[in-house]
Structures are given as C-alpha cells and as structure tokens.
N, C-alpha and C positions, 0 to 999 in steps of 0.2 A: 659154735658160738661166734657171734660177730665181733665182740669186744673182749680182748684178752684180760684175764684175771690171773694173777700169779697162782700157781697150782696149790701151794700151801694155804693161801687165803681161801681159795675155792673149797678145798677139802674141809677146812675148819668150819666154814659156813654150812656146808652140806651136812656134815656130821651133827652139828647143833640142831639144824632143822629136822633131820631124820629122827633124832632122839625125842622130839616133841610130837611127831605125827601119831595120831590116834585112829582117826577114821576119815574117809574122804569128805563127808559133810562138814567137818570141822576146819577144812582148809579153804581159803579163798580160791576162786576159779583161776586157772591160767588164762591169760589174755593171748590169743593166738591169731596171727594174721594169715589169711590166704594170700600167698604171693606167688604169682606165675606158676600155679599148679602145685604148690607145696605149702605146708604149714610151717610157720615160723613163730616160736614163742617170743612174744614181745614184752611180757611181764610175767615173771614166775620161773625164770630159768633155774634159780637155786631150789625153789620148791619142786620143780619137775625132777631135777637131779636127785633130790632127797627121796622123792616118791619112788623113783627107779631103784635107788639104793636099798630101800626096804622091801622091794618086790611088788609094789602096787602095779597093777595092770591097767588101771583106768583112773581118771580124775575128771572133775568138772572143768569145763573150758568154755570161754566165750570166744567165738570165732568172728573176726571182722573181715569184711571185704571192702575194697576201695571203690567199687562201682557195681551197678546192678548186674552187668554181664559176669563179673567175677563171682558174684553171689550165686548166680545160676550155675556156673561151672563148679563151684565148690559144693553146692547142694548135690549136684549130679554125681560128682566124684566121691563124695563122702556118704552118699545115701541118706541125706537129710531131707525129710519131707518139707514141702513149701509151707511156710507159716504166714502169719499176717504181715502185710506190707508196712514198712516204716516210712514210706514216702517216695 
C-alpha cells in the first residue's frame, strides 16, 4: 500500500466491507494501473482486501495503461487479447 492507514481503521473498514460482499457482479470493479510491469490497485484497495479476506479468487477490474506501448506489454504479460482501439 502506498499510503499508510492506521491498522485499526484499516481492519474496521475491511471487516465492514467483507460483511456486505455477496457476489462479484454486485461489487464495482477495481481500478488497476499497469505500472512498469506490475499491477497497482489505484481505486478499490479496501474492496480488494475485503475480497481476499472472504476468500474470493477473482474480481472484476479495469486496467489502465499510460501509453500504447504499456498497453501492448500488459496485454502480452496478462494474456489479454487485443480489443478495439480507443485512439
């Protein structure tokens, strides 16, 4: 995690979210950045931790890249087929 959150506050938030999780389609997607060959959750860190806490193995995510070359590298590394171009 890039930004420190006090452990007690973090755990309280995660516990609350985890208690309300029902199925993956009911949860907003995580927003994830492809950054230098790694994925970084940019929005949804609490949701992600709650999903892990309840044992989910998969979740919806939107992956963003900062340039076309990064997008190509991410697709290759993650096994994502090429889709329509956005510009």
